[in-house]
BAFI-3210 file (N, C-alpha, C; in Angstrom, 3 decimals, decimal comma, padded with zeros to 6 digits):
// residues 313
n [1|2|3|4|5|6|7|8|9|10|11|12|13|14|15|16|17|18|19|20|21|22|23|24|25|26|27|28|29|30|31|32|33|34|35|36|37|38|39|40|41|42|43|44|45|46|47|48|49|50|51|52|53|54|55|56|57|58|59|60|61|62|63|64|65|66|67|68|69|70|71|72|73|74|75|76|77|78|79|80|81|82|83|84|85|86|87|88|89|90|91|92|93|94|95|96|97|98|99|100|101|102|103|104|105|106|107|108|109|110|111|112|113|114|115|116|117|118|119|120|121|122|123|124|125|126|127|128|129|130|131|132|133|134|135|136|137|138|139|140|141|142|143|144|145|146|147|148|149|150|151|152|153|154|155|156|157|158|159|160|161|162|163|164|165|166|167|168|169|170|171|172|173|174|175|176|177|178|179|180|181|182|183|184|185|186|187|188|189|190|191|192|193|194|195|196|197|198|199|200|201|202|203|204|205|206|207|208|209|210|211|212|213|214|215|216|217|218|219|220|221|222|223|224|225|226|227|228|229|230|231|232|233|234|235|236|237|238|239|240|241|242|243|244|245|246|247|248|249|250|251|252|253|254|255|256|257|258|259|260|261|262|263|264|265|266|267|268|269|270|271|272|273|274|275|276|277|278|279|280|281|282|283|284|285|286|287|288|289|290|291|292|293|294|295|296|297|298|299|300|301|302|303|304|305|306|307|308|309|310|311|312|313]
n.u [000,828|000,344|002,017|000,762|002,644|002,266|004,229|005,864|004,404|005,213|004,483|005,084|005,791|005,379|006,124|004,141|004,036|002,421|-000,598|-000,001|002,728|003,713|001,556|003,515|005,961|005,261|004,816|007,491|008,651|007,368|007,728|010,617|011,973|012,337|011,496|009,595|007,298|006,714|005,034|003,419|002,052|001,047|002,396|004,889|008,801|010,060|008,510|007,958|010,343|010,814|009,023|009,671|012,433|011,306|009,558|011,805|013,217|011,178|010,910|013,757|015,830|017,236|015,100|015,040|017,693|020,009|021,382|023,165|020,810|019,276|017,015|016,569|015,138|016,191|016,360|014,771|013,013|011,923|010,214|008,724|007,179|005,473|003,857|003,097|001,583|-000,888|-001,781|-002,840|-004,509|-006,236|-007,494|-008,459|-010,685|-011,914|-012,839|-014,098|-016,237|-017,636|-018,700|-020,328|-021,811|-024,800|-025,490|-024,744|-022,149|-021,892|-021,107|-017,539|-015,572|-013,125|-012,068|-010,497|-009,448|-008,904|-007,150|-008,158|-010,578|-012,102|-012,572|-015,467|-016,956|-017,852|-019,178|-021,858|-022,630|-022,084|-024,014|-026,890|-025,409|-025,326|-027,965|-028,615|-027,478|-027,174|-025,506|-023,621|-019,978|-017,809|-014,364|-012,496|-009,830|-007,404|-005,664|-002,810|-003,284|-001,307|-000,752|-002,842|-003,772|-001,496|-002,700|-004,859|-004,064|-002,069|-004,422|-004,923|-006,837|-010,329|-011,574|-011,247|-011,543|-011,042|-009,308|-009,527|-007,609|-005,511|-002,925|-003,684|-002,857|-003,977|-006,643|-010,145|-012,668|-015,880|-017,998|-018,372|-018,929|-018,702|-015,863|-016,066|-013,265|-011,829|-010,749|-009,035|-008,436|-006,647|-008,705|-008,328|-006,624|-005,805|-006,760|-008,933|-011,560|-014,630|-016,142|-015,551|-012,286|-009,351|-007,815|-005,059|-004,185|-002,986|-000,212|002,689|004,720|002,571|001,439|-000,154|000,193|-001,077|001,366|003,854|002,684|-000,146|-002,604|-004,655|-003,181|-001,305|-003,229|-004,578|-002,691|-002,016|-004,543|-004,401|-002,217|000,507|003,992|004,853|005,892|009,076|010,643|011,426|010,382|007,828|004,910|004,000|001,256|-000,349|-002,918|-006,043|-007,526|-005,286|-004,222|-006,074|-005,917|-002,937|-003,721|-006,174|-004,139|-002,985|-000,702|-000,540|-002,240|-004,421|-006,295|-009,133|-011,463|-014,494|-016,523|-015,178|-015,922|-018,853|-019,296|-018,152|-015,722|-014,017|-015,489|-014,953|-013,817|-011,034|-010,964|-011,173|-013,251|-013,311|-014,815|-013,446|-012,045|-011,717|-009,052|-009,330|-012,126|-013,128|-014,372|-015,122|-012,603|-011,939|-012,110|-012,427|-014,594|-014,007|-014,843|-012,518|-011,087|-009,538|-008,597|-010,307|-011,150|-013,072|-014,744|-015,773|-018,278|-019,846|-017,989|-019,025|-021,646|-021,352|-020,618|-022,234|-024,058|-023,096|-023,006|-022,737|-024,097]
n.v [-001,306|002,384|005,312|009,095|011,679|015,530|017,299|020,317|021,033|019,163|015,622|012,705|009,452|006,983|004,120|001,557|-000,835|-004,195|-005,669|-008,304|-008,961|-007,547|-009,313|-011,748|-010,821|-010,414|-013,213|-014,254|-013,086|-014,018|-017,128|-017,313|-018,120|-019,003|-021,005|-022,039|-019,852|-019,678|-021,957|-021,394|-019,417|-020,941|-020,824|-021,578|-021,224|-019,890|-018,122|-016,724|-015,531|-014,010|-012,291|-011,013|-009,610|-007,836|-005,636|-004,967|-003,953|-001,531|-000,266|000,293|-000,523|-003,232|-005,852|-007,990|-010,244|-012,729|-015,425|-018,668|-020,532|-019,125|-016,047|-013,534|-009,978|-006,898|-003,078|-001,646|-003,769|-004,337|-002,256|-002,225|-004,781|-004,211|-001,579|-003,276|-005,075|-003,851|-002,447|-004,497|-005,919|-004,139|-004,121|-006,813|-006,100|-004,719|-006,488|-008,586|-006,701|-006,192|-008,520|-009,301|-006,827|-005,129|-006,999|-007,209|-009,334|-011,923|-014,468|-015,036|-014,473|-013,224|-013,041|-011,841|-012,774|-011,797|-014,599|-014,198|-013,812|-014,923|-017,262|-017,472|-015,182|-015,784|-018,381|-017,752|-016,037|-016,609|-018,616|-016,736|-015,221|-016,865|-017,244|-014,874|-014,057|-015,891|-016,748|-016,089|-016,954|-017,809|-017,217|-017,771|-016,855|-017,111|-015,262|-013,114|-009,492|-007,704|-009,101|-009,870|-007,162|-006,866|-008,076|-007,160|-004,798|-005,625|-006,743|-009,732|-010,026|-009,217|-008,505|-007,701|-009,359|-007,585|-005,741|-002,614|-000,622|-000,046|001,109|001,839|002,843|003,879|001,928|001,778|001,364|-000,665|-000,666|-003,314|-003,770|-002,892|-004,629|-005,857|-006,152|-008,278|-009,109|-012,134|-014,757|-016,962|-019,523|-018,284|-016,470|-013,299|-011,735|-012,601|-012,560|-011,126|-008,986|-005,357|-005,937|-003,407|-001,473|-000,420|-002,188|-004,531|-005,791|-006,256|-008,430|-009,903|-010,833|-013,297|-013,601|-013,230|-014,640|-011,931|-009,933|-010,172|-008,739|-008,271|-008,097|-006,221|-003,608|-004,639|-004,288|-001,307|-000,231|-000,320|000,659|-000,560|-001,423|-003,291|-006,098|-007,580|-010,656|-012,894|-012,210|-012,934|-015,493|-016,999|-017,299|-018,993|-018,879|-017,787|-020,347|-021,811|-020,002|-019,368|-022,532|-022,212|-019,782|-021,235|-022,963|-021,200|-019,796|-017,344|-013,980|-012,775|-011,595|-011,223|-011,314|-010,212|-011,477|-014,425|-014,967|-015,298|-017,025|-019,065|-019,962|-019,654|-021,140|-022,632|-024,238|-023,421|-020,884|-017,786|-014,946|-011,905|-007,671|-004,930|-002,147|001,580|003,425|006,709|006,922|006,132|005,372|001,231|-000,689|-001,981|-003,405|-002,342|-003,551|-004,548|-004,562|-004,371|-002,414|-002,005|001,307|002,518|000,070|-001,529|-003,418|-001,639|-001,340|-003,880|-005,321|-003,112|-004,110|-006,842|-006,475|-005,032|-007,306|-008,869|-007,455|-006,807|-004,983]
n.w [-000,087|-000,508|000,628|000,709|000,914|001,922|001,222|001,486|-000,706|-002,409|-003,090|-001,494|-002,132|000,262|001,306|003,585|005,438|005,788|007,037|007,357|007,238|009,864|010,914|010,997|011,908|014,351|015,374|015,159|017,160|019,200|019,437|018,789|016,958|013,039|011,716|013,614|013,905|011,355|011,077|012,911|011,309|009,418|006,942|004,284|005,714|003,652|003,000|004,516|006,041|003,502|004,256|006,197|005,705|003,465|005,267|007,011|004,696|004,108|006,746|006,886|008,741|010,354|012,006|013,052|014,738|013,402|014,013|014,542|015,288|016,742|017,184|017,776|018,560|017,149|018,617|016,881|015,917|018,712|018,933|017,320|017,196|019,150|018,401|016,582|018,046|018,411|016,386|015,308|016,851|016,650|014,075|013,997|015,923|014,450|011,953|014,108|014,725|012,600|011,986|013,361|013,771|014,905|017,083|019,597|021,875|020,615|019,389|019,207|022,560|023,929|027,013|030,210|033,503|036,967|039,424|042,198|041,964|039,762|040,999|042,179|040,883|038,166|038,942|039,572|037,724|034,771|034,193|033,943|032,150|029,837|029,081|028,737|026,680|024,154|022,074|022,551|022,221|024,759|025,681|028,240|030,487|032,976|034,909|036,241|036,844|035,582|033,478|032,456|031,330|029,905|027,479|027,154|025,759|024,238|021,716|022,265|024,454|024,148|026,707|030,290|033,534|036,184|039,073|041,007|043,302|040,128|038,441|035,207|032,333|029,281|029,679|029,384|031,628|033,421|035,785|038,079|040,736|044,565|046,661|049,712|052,052|054,202|057,399|058,385|060,890|062,514|064,461|068,187|067,924|068,793|067,478|066,947|068,354|069,377|067,568|065,560|063,948|064,477|062,765|062,941|064,484|062,955|061,700|059,918|060,219|061,184|059,066|056,738|053,469|050,402|046,857|045,359|042,979|042,980|042,885|045,118|047,275|046,988|047,236|049,380|051,675|050,815|051,708|054,323|055,244|055,339|055,464|052,393|053,636|053,654|051,178|052,244|055,302|055,603|055,219|052,323|049,841|047,017|046,506|047,224|048,649|049,265|051,434|053,202|054,000|055,361|057,059|058,572|060,097|061,553|061,138|060,894|060,210|057,861|054,383|053,224|050,270|050,334|048,396|048,466|051,133|051,115|049,359|051,102|051,248|053,852|055,771|058,259|061,523|062,270|061,373|061,669|060,470|060,143|060,473|059,530|061,146|059,646|060,395|060,918|060,970|058,169|055,354|054,678|054,017|050,607|047,334|044,361|041,686|038,208|034,389|032,097|029,106|025,770|025,334|023,152|021,858|019,603|020,760|023,239|023,681|024,060|026,203|028,444|028,737|029,424|031,745|033,285|032,812|034,957|037,418|040,733|042,685]
ca.u [-000,217|001,110|001,341|001,225|002,729|002,124|005,407|006,322|003,579|005,150|003,463|006,460|005,241|006,300|005,392|003,510|003,681|001,082|-000,986|000,679|004,337|003,043|001,709|004,701|007,369|004,579|004,906|008,368|009,296|006,349|008,230|011,899|012,147|011,339|010,444|007,873|006,874|005,935|004,634|002,112|001,422|000,863|003,158|006,226|009,277|010,723|007,570|007,784|011,796|010,644|007,487|010,359|012,674|009,998|009,304|013,113|012,960|010,147|011,767|014,998|016,073|016,682|014,090|015,931|019,008|019,691|022,461|022,992|019,751|018,615|016,521|016,953|015,000|016,539|015,774|013,350|012,148|010,923|009,511|007,928|006,385|004,740|002,878|002,260|000,339|-001,721|-002,206|-003,007|-005,666|-007,636|-007,558|-009,380|-011,736|-013,020|-013,367|-015,826|-017,828|-018,615|-019,231|-021,190|-022,858|-025,959|-025,801|-023,458|-021,899|-022,479|-019,584|-016,342|-015,541|-012,111|-012,249|-009,213|-009,747|-007,783|-007,831|-008,886|-012,345|-012,992|-013,868|-016,470|-017,904|-018,318|-020,029|-022,524|-022,799|-022,293|-025,802|-027,054|-025,093|-025,329|-029,444|-029,245|-026,886|-027,090|-025,041|-021,518|-018,773|-016,933|-013,258|-011,892|-008,212|-007,136|-004,141|-002,701|-003,432|-000,322|-000,557|-004,719|-003,428|-000,782|-002,792|-005,932|-003,027|-001,860|-004,989|-004,880|-007,905|-011,472|-011,714|-010,715|-012,179|-009,992|-009,608|-008,993|-007,104|-004,558|-002,696|-003,400|-002,881|-004,825|-007,097|-011,302|-013,630|-016,762|-017,925|-019,230|-019,911|-017,409|-015,996|-015,052|-012,138|-012,062|-009,635|-008,878|-007,610|-006,725|-009,296|-007,618|-006,006|-006,118|-007,431|-010,123|-012,361|-015,702|-016,158|-014,213|-010,412|-008,860|-006,463|-003,916|-003,995|-002,865|001,328|003,243|004,937|002,156|000,463|000,483|-000,304|-000,458|002,476|003,826|001,882|-001,215|-003,241|-005,522|-002,215|-001,350|-004,411|-005,247|-001,536|-002,321|-005,779|-004,262|-000,790|001,566|003,990|005,288|007,148|010,578|009,590|012,060|009,657|005,953|004,639|002,999|000,207|000,000|-004,192|-007,192|-007,715|-003,713|-004,241|-007,096|-005,140|-002,110|-004,753|-006,290|-003,158|-002,061|000,571|-000,795|-002,968|-004,435|-007,409|-009,930|-012,392|-015,781|-017,054|-014,548|-016,358|-019,855|-018,858|-018,056|-014,192|-012,991|-016,253|-013,957|-014,238|-010,194|-010,923|-012,176|-013,523|-013,759|-014,695|-012,259|-012,406|-010,691|-008,704|-010,250|-013,392|-013,457|-015,031|-014,535|-011,634|-012,911|-011,748|-013,887|-014,080|-014,565|-014,520|-011,741|-010,881|-008,146|-009,126|-010,683|-011,642|-014,808|-015,639|-016,346|-020,334|-020,207|-017,370|-019,999|-022,880|-020,674|-020,171|-023,578|-024,623|-021,572|-023,244|-022,823|-024,462]
ca.v [-000,103|003,747|006,233|009,948|012,476|015,945|018,009|021,896|021,343|017,682|014,105|011,450|008,234|006,090|002,344|001,191|-002,321|-005,138|-006,690|-010,050|-008,508|-006,864|-010,430|-012,440|-010,088|-010,734|-014,426|-014,579|-012,445|-014,925|-018,071|-017,024|-019,055|-018,779|-022,764|-022,216|-018,590|-020,000|-023,044|-020,868|-018,314|-021,462|-020,613|-021,685|-020,630|-018,946|-016,820|-015,518|-014,914|-012,746|-011,044|-010,114|-009,132|-006,707|-005,016|-004,599|-002,578|-000,787|000,243|001,132|-001,181|-004,907|-005,878|-009,073|-010,317|-013,494|-016,126|-019,894|-021,256|-018,256|-015,125|-011,903|-008,695|-005,708|-002,401|-001,420|-004,409|-004,656|-000,935|-002,237|-005,675|-003,237|-001,404|-004,465|-005,925|-002,487|-002,388|-006,294|-006,220|-003,159|-005,142|-008,164|-005,653|-004,068|-007,720|-008,767|-005,646|-006,328|-009,636|-008,777|-005,904|-005,255|-008,730|-007,114|-010,184|-012,723|-015,078|-015,164|-013,361|-013,663|-012,552|-012,694|-012,804|-012,396|-015,506|-013,991|-013,066|-016,157|-018,945|-016,304|-014,467|-016,887|-019,448|-016,937|-014,819|-017,342|-019,437|-015,740|-014,689|-017,695|-017,147|-013,737|-013,766|-017,305|-016,917|-016,111|-017,989|-016,936|-018,055|-017,237|-016,770|-016,765|-014,563|-011,760|-007,862|-006,979|-009,628|-009,163|-005,718|-006,369|-008,868|-006,463|-003,875|-006,437|-007,662|-010,828|-010,063|-008,657|-007,183|-008,511|-008,376|-006,850|-005,038|-001,476|000,608|-000,435|002,065|000,837|004,307|003,141|001,440|002,235|000,132|-000,483|-000,955|-004,318|-003,685|-003,193|-005,976|-005,326|-006,722|-008,833|-009,896|-013,626|-014,781|-018,319|-019,475|-018,660|-015,520|-011,947|-010,567|-013,426|-012,413|-010,911|-007,225|-005,978|-005,497|-002,360|-001,266|-000,588|-003,454|-005,410|-005,720|-006,493|-009,578|-010,952|-011,491|-014,568|-012,530|-013,611|-013,620|-011,081|-009,892|-010,311|-007,409|-008,131|-007,977|-004,407|-002,816|-004,476|-003,332|-000,139|000,018|000,013|001,553|-001,089|-001,335|-004,604|-007,223|-008,101|-011,827|-013,823|-012,071|-013,376|-016,770|-016,502|-018,096|-018,942|-018,888|-017,804|-021,312|-022,499|-018,611|-019,785|-023,123|-021,575|-019,096|-022,055|-023,743|-020,966|-019,364|-015,719|-013,280|-012,379|-010,807|-012,186|-010,621|-010,427|-012,945|-015,166|-015,505|-015,027|-018,419|-020,567|-020,233|-019,443|-021,822|-024,251|-023,575|-023,025|-019,579|-016,742|-013,711|-009,807|-006,757|-003,781|-000,787|001,617|004,412|008,379|006,469|006,462|003,750|000,269|-001,207|-002,649|-002,876|-002,144|-004,710|-003,979|-004,858|-003,309|-002,987|-001,161|002,164|002,360|-000,926|-001,795|-004,228|-001,819|-001,146|-005,311|-005,214|-002,292|-005,203|-007,539|-005,618|-004,870|-008,709|-009,542|-006,588|-007,091|-004,145]
ca.w [000,160|-000,864|001,667|000,047|002,051|001,153|001,946|000,660|-001,874|-002,972|-002,642|-001,428|-001,273|001,226|001,356|004,604|006,305|005,618|008,656|007,050|007,979|011,214|011,963|010,849|013,012|016,167|015,542|015,214|018,735|020,384|018,718|018,518|015,527|011,725|011,231|014,381|013,181|009,848|011,440|013,703|010,247|008,001|005,585|004,566|006,079|003,087|002,910|006,294|006,158|002,567|004,710|007,570|004,898|003,312|006,832|007,054|003,769|004,903|007,747|006,444|009,276|010,464|013,457|014,076|014,424|012,691|014,651|014,312|016,409|017,525|016,994|018,771|018,057|017,408|019,287|016,019|016,012|019,901|018,921|015,549|017,631|020,901|017,680|015,750|018,929|018,978|014,791|014,828|017,956|016,126|012,718|014,819|016,712|013,083|011,551|015,071|014,819|011,835|011,843|014,997|013,656|015,212|017,429|020,854|022,147|019,604|018,685|020,393|023,091|024,678|028,578|030,955|034,574|037,854|040,258|043,425|041,179|039,192|041,398|043,304|040,174|037,113|039,045|040,233|036,406|033,708|033,751|033,655|031,044|028,843|029,015|028,134|025,014|023,579|020,917|022,940|023,023|026,083|025,972|029,488|030,314|033,883|035,406|037,003|036,641|035,038|032,025|031,889|031,015|028,367|026,888|026,441|024,656|022,106|021,329|022,795|025,242|024,196|027,866|031,667|035,284|037,423|040,436|041,360|042,462|039,458|037,418|033,759|031,617|027,619|029,637|029,868|032,532|033,911|037,253|038,142|042,225|045,270|047,050|050,754|052,726|055,344|058,415|058,432|061,696|063,201|066,095|069,618|068,264|069,829|066,507|066,388|069,416|069,055|067,167|064,192|063,962|064,267|061,113|063,475|065,028|061,829|061,787|058,764|060,682|061,579|057,904|055,393|051,951|048,527|046,176|044,838|041,688|042,856|043,250|046,118|048,136|047,388|047,524|051,218|052,463|050,837|052,306|055,587|055,148|056,119|054,330|052,499|054,174|052,499|051,007|053,747|056,453|055,000|054,372|050,783|049,425|045,839|046,345|048,705|049,472|049,939|052,049|054,157|054,934|056,495|058,250|059,465|060,713|063,057|060,614|061,114|059,912|056,533|054,628|052,396|049,928|050,680|047,682|048,724|052,017|051,128|048,603|052,006|051,436|055,108|056,914|059,071|062,671|062,375|060,938|061,911|059,558|061,077|059,139|059,566|061,257|059,272|060,602|060,780|060,302|056,725|054,265|054,924|052,909|049,590|045,658|042,770|040,575|037,028|033,221|031,292|027,891|025,342|024,971|021,340|021,984|018,943|021,483|024,237|024,155|024,356|027,741|029,340|028,696|029,952|033,210|033,589|033,250|036,325|038,702|042,456|043,545]
c.u [000,463|000,471|001,400|001,451|002,705|003,136|006,077|005,628|004,084|004,515|005,364|005,784|005,967|005,117|005,064|003,571|002,401|000,568|000,037|002,266|004,401|002,605|003,109|005,938|006,561|005,145|006,444|009,011|008,556|007,425|009,793|012,270|011,743|010,667|009,340|007,160|006,115|005,049|003,095|001,520|000,946|001,601|004,459|007,212|010,099|009,817|007,720|008,701|011,390|009,775|008,932|011,349|012,193|009,776|010,099|013,214|012,415|010,667|012,913|016,138|016,185|016,272|014,314|017,345|019,349|021,529|021,864|021,637|018,993|018,507|016,111|016,185|015,553|015,992|014,546|012,384|011,436|010,034|008,124|006,609|005,335|003,804|002,198|000,966|-000,675|-002,468|-003,252|-004,369|-006,551|-007,890|-009,034|-010,379|-012,556|-013,319|-014,281|-016,301|-017,762|-019,269|-020,542|-022,301|-024,043|-026,194|-024,464|-023,308|-022,527|-021,428|-018,570|-015,889|-014,587|-012,251|-011,023|-010,489|-009,033|-008,087|-008,242|-010,832|-013,296|-013,465|-015,160|-017,337|-018,340|-018,534|-021,576|-023,531|-022,921|-023,375|-026,496|-027,121|-025,120|-026,857|-030,176|-028,619|-026,492|-025,911|-023,435|-021,193|-017,529|-015,689|-012,858|-010,518|-008,040|-006,249|-003,914|-002,764|-002,545|-000,433|-001,757|-004,011|-002,886|-001,459|-004,338|-004,956|-002,428|-002,786|-005,593|-006,178|-009,064|-011,611|-011,248|-011,776|-011,145|-010,568|-008,795|-008,873|-006,217|-004,269|-002,432|-003,818|-003,435|-005,488|-008,379|-011,563|-014,777|-017,110|-018,950|-019,147|-018,154|-017,295|-015,116|-014,094|-011,923|-010,889|-009,660|-007,778|-007,532|-007,972|-008,432|-007,056|-006,567|-007,366|-008,869|-011,757|-013,388|-015,629|-015,018|-012,824|-010,118|-007,868|-005,116|-003,207|-003,289|-001,088|001,923|003,885|004,192|001,472|000,783|-000,289|-000,277|000,685|002,539|003,093|000,233|-002,077|-003,839|-004,393|-001,947|-002,609|-005,072|-004,033|-001,820|-003,815|-005,375|-002,744|000,421|002,461|004,371|006,336|008,401|009,973|010,422|010,938|008,393|006,051|003,611|002,564|000,235|-001,876|-004,995|-006,976|-006,699|-003,826|-004,755|-006,727|-004,191|-002,762|-005,166|-005,270|-002,405|-000,916|000,357|-002,311|-003,776|-005,907|-007,885|-011,444|-013,873|-016,624|-016,801|-015,575|-017,588|-019,620|-018,899|-016,183|-013,498|-014,538|-015,231|-014,122|-012,254|-009,949|-012,000|-012,334|-013,919|-013,732|-014,061|-012,772|-011,514|-010,513|-008,824|-011,522|-014,135|-014,222|-014,509|-013,500|-012,062|-012,053|-012,813|-013,394|-014,425|-013,988|-013,744|-011,693|-009,563|-008,972|-009,332|-011,015|-013,340|-015,182|-016,035|-017,739|-020,364|-019,262|-018,498|-021,064|-022,504|-020,494|-021,381|-024,716|-023,802|-022,205|-023,474|-023,745|-025,790]
c.v [001,219|004,537|007,731|010,809|014,442|017,422|019,438|021,228|019,988|016,483|013,332|010,269|007,247|004,718|001,932|-000,521|-003,046|-005,523|-008,055|-010,027|-008,192|-008,792|-011,405|-011,648|-010,933|-012,020|-014,851|-014,312|-013,375|-016,143|-018,243|-017,980|-018,832|-020,073|-022,242|-021,151|-018,584|-021,153|-022,703|-020,182|-019,351|-021,182|-020,959|-020,979|-019,177|-017,577|-016,565|-014,779|-013,728|-011,859|-010,320|-009,487|-007,621|-005,887|-004,454|-003,504|-001,635|000,251|001,093|000,673|-002,657|-004,971|-006,941|-009,193|-011,943|-014,457|-017,699|-020,406|-020,126|-016,776|-013,701|-010,341|-007,628|-004,329|-001,834|-002,947|-004,680|-003,569|-001,279|-003,443|-004,525|-002,461|-002,082|-004,908|-004,914|-002,619|-003,623|-006,477|-004,942|-003,724|-006,122|-007,619|-004,993|-005,400|-008,434|-007,992|-005,794|-007,517|-009,842|-007,828|-005,679|-006,515|-008,816|-009,006|-011,453|-013,418|-014,972|-013,905|-013,480|-012,286|-012,942|-011,967|-012,964|-013,595|-015,346|-013,563|-014,321|-016,675|-018,401|-015,870|-015,347|-017,756|-018,910|-016,182|-015,841|-017,955|-018,179|-015,261|-015,565|-017,499|-015,989|-013,317|-015,477|-018,251|-016,549|-017,221|-017,248|-018,052|-017,375|-017,566|-016,473|-016,353|-013,589|-010,685|-007,508|-007,915|-009,738|-007,944|-005,689|-007,200|-007,701|-005,350|-004,636|-007,086|-009,038|-010,887|-008,894|-007,010|-008,296|-007,886|-007,985|-006,292|-003,992|-000,809|-000,164|000,485|001,136|002,211|002,842|002,066|001,697|001,023|000,743|-000,910|-001,995|-004,428|-003,795|-004,456|-005,684|-006,770|-006,738|-009,311|-011,589|-013,676|-015,852|-018,118|-019,568|-017,661|-014,385|-011,143|-010,987|-013,353|-010,743|-009,315|-007,123|-005,056|-004,090|-002,408|-001,008|-001,283|-004,606|-005,099|-006,781|-007,913|-010,634|-011,538|-012,490|-013,613|-013,360|-013,593|-012,938|-010,822|-010,179|-008,951|-006,973|-007,540|-006,870|-003,611|-003,201|-003,848|-001,809|000,635|000,317|000,289|000,756|-001,321|-003,145|-005,426|-007,543|-009,977|-012,940|-013,601|-012,284|-014,906|-016,196|-017,420|-018,136|-019,115|-018,508|-019,108|-021,693|-020,909|-019,165|-020,807|-022,767|-020,860|-019,949|-022,538|-023,084|-020,242|-018,034|-015,158|-013,368|-011,800|-011,328|-011,448|-010,695|-011,702|-014,208|-015,759|-015,423|-016,905|-019,394|-020,599|-020,451|-020,237|-022,969|-023,187|-023,034|-021,892|-018,744|-015,489|-012,352|-008,606|-005,663|-002,511|000,039|002,962|005,787|007,913|006,653|005,254|002,307|-000,495|-002,039|-002,468|-003,198|-003,103|-004,602|-004,465|-004,115|-003,610|-002,077|-000,108|002,072|001,542|-000,818|-002,569|-003,578|-001,389|-003,018|-005,360|-004,628|-003,670|-006,284|-006,976|-005,392|-006,272|-009,808|-008,681|-007,016|-006,803|-003,822]
c.w [000,013|000,164|000,888|001,239|001,506|001,665|001,144|-000,613|-002,588|-002,501|-002,878|-000,851|-001,030|001,118|002,776|004,935|006,014|007,043|008,550|007,531|008,954|011,752|011,790|012,042|014,791|016,340|015,863|016,555|019,506|019,912|019,214|017,399|014,173|011,305|012,213|014,270|012,232|010,232|012,316|012,277|009,356|006,662|005,851|005,290|005,155|002,789|003,966|006,296|004,938|003,284|005,500|006,707|004,008|003,584|006,552|006,111|004,152|005,595|007,768|007,820|010,006|011,801|013,760|013,567|014,938|013,135|014,526|015,547|017,265|016,988|018,059|017,963|018,238|018,091|018,263|016,065|017,523|019,593|017,878|016,405|018,708|019,662|016,850|016,753|018,736|017,643|014,524|015,565|017,111|015,327|013,149|015,341|015,538|012,942|012,750|014,773|013,775|011,491|012,896|015,188|014,253|016,349|018,446|021,012|021,586|019,278|019,559|021,165|023,910|026,105|029,866|032,573|035,878|038,615|041,439|042,870|040,887|039,804|041,960|042,130|039,178|037,634|039,188|038,742|035,444|033,403|033,116|032,241|029,434|028,257|027,945|026,773|024,378|022,938|021,620|023,107|023,268|026,276|027,043|029,926|032,254|034,484|035,884|036,460|035,264|033,658|031,292|030,993|029,622|027,564|026,511|025,177|023,680|021,611|021,202|023,403|024,828|025,610|029,341|032,598|036,061|038,869|040,986|042,589|041,704|038,294|036,027|032,701|030,403|027,794|030,170|030,846|032,774|035,201|037,464|039,467|043,327|046,123|048,521|051,161|053,678|056,235|058,729|060,000|062,473|064,564|067,365|069,370|068,703|068,879|066,368|067,433|068,911|068,727|065,827|064,666|063,431|063,201|062,140|064,129|063,762|061,951|060,543|058,930|061,365|060,556|057,213|054,038|050,782|047,966|045,478|043,692|041,563|043,619|044,142|047,505|048,467|047,740|049,294|051,947|052,171|051,900|054,134|056,605|056,269|054,758|053,876|052,643|053,095|052,211|051,956|055,026|056,143|054,503|052,961|050,226|047,763|045,488|047,095|049,025|049,852|051,380|053,249|055,210|055,970|057,725|059,682|060,422|061,561|062,817|061,023|060,898|058,537|056,190|053,107|051,527|049,867|049,924|047,995|050,127|052,036|050,032|049,656|052,134|053,501|056,263|056,935|060,593|063,356|061,897|061,315|061,401|060,457|060,141|060,026|059,921|060,865|060,358|060,182|060,270|058,987|056,863|054,707|053,847|052,170|048,423|045,397|041,691|039,453|035,685|032,476|029,939|027,175|025,237|023,501|021,052|020,953|019,864|023,291|024,942|024,335|026,013|028,120|029,423|029,744|031,690|033,960|033,983|034,580|037,194|039,814|043,051|042,931]
res [m|i|f|a|a|r|i|e|g|r|y|v|g|r|m|l|p|t|l|r|q|l|q|y|l|k|l|l|a|e|h|a|s|f|s|r|a|a|e|a|a|h|v|s|q|p|a|l|s|a|g|v|q|e|l|e|k|i|l|g|a|p|v|v|e|r|t|r|g|n|v|q|l|t|a|v|g|a|e|a|v|k|r|a|e|d|i|l|g|r|a|e|d|l|v|e|a|a|h|n|a|g|r|p|l|t|g|r|f|r|l|g|i|i|p|t|v|a|p|f|l|l|p|a|t|l|p|g|l|k|t|a|y|p|a|l|r|l|f|i|r|e|d|l|t|p|r|l|v|a|g|l|k|a|g|q|l|d|a|a|v|i|a|l|p|y|d|a|p|g|i|d|h|a|r|i|g|d|d|e|i|f|a|a|a|p|a|g|h|a|l|a|t|a|g|a|v|e|a|g|s|l|r|a|e|d|l|i|l|l|e|d|g|h|c|l|r|d|q|a|l|a|a|f|d|i|k|a|p|r|g|e|d|v|f|a|a|t|s|l|h|t|l|v|q|m|v|g|s|g|l|g|v|s|f|l|p|a|m|a|v|r|a|g|l|a|d|t|p|s|v|v|v|r|s|i|t|p|r|n|a|g|p|a|p|s|r|e|i|v|v|a|w|r|t|g|s|s|r|a|t|e|a|r|l|l|a|d|a|m|r|l|d]
***
């Protein structure tokens, strides 16, 4: 394709990369191999190599360093992949929107969701969603927030259920609802007595937390103004289920979201759940659950419909 730019009264023709060339580069970055990238693209290796070479001519710089048995992106290539992911994501949005014009939440919809929400929100909302939108084919990916946000920006996901606060430029969202955060202590612990737990009574050295990377960990610590303990100074759990077992074993105190408590995750005599009284008579600590999507996505209307269907309040 040719781009004609008017500069000082003259038109200068400039070749632009094709979507196919950008797709080849993206696959090459993912597989770090010409043969595997060609297989993923369903083309021959010479065809993919020729497409990448043509892209390099258009950009005027190499995008990959070719060494024996190894393919590595150059600085130009890394930047090109970043921009290609956005371009390809928007092109996929265009095709999907055209196919489903006038029929929201029809066909494929790729939804990410964080692990501290998925086991509790999905069973409660998926049946109703299927009834309301019977032609919807929902593909669900459970992962941590940073990788879900990266997937949105790369066009690998259409929307994602995440928890705020979380700083994610270039991402819009629609509210599902608030999810209060509770304290969970072993039975017999000083904090397991009747009544709410005072925020100031929680100490970093007493805590069992989810592994670093879970947004609930950071949100709970921020809500109580507790400095994150060093990795060697705290027990870390891989999931909320493991975390409850660790609390019940008397290893320490932790935090649980209301949706997990309502689902019965802490229904065991060895664990006591208490509400938390915040400092300065502020609102109870909570996180906001939202459906997020890439700014400018053509699936934004459908993401908002999804948020309405999953509403907590």
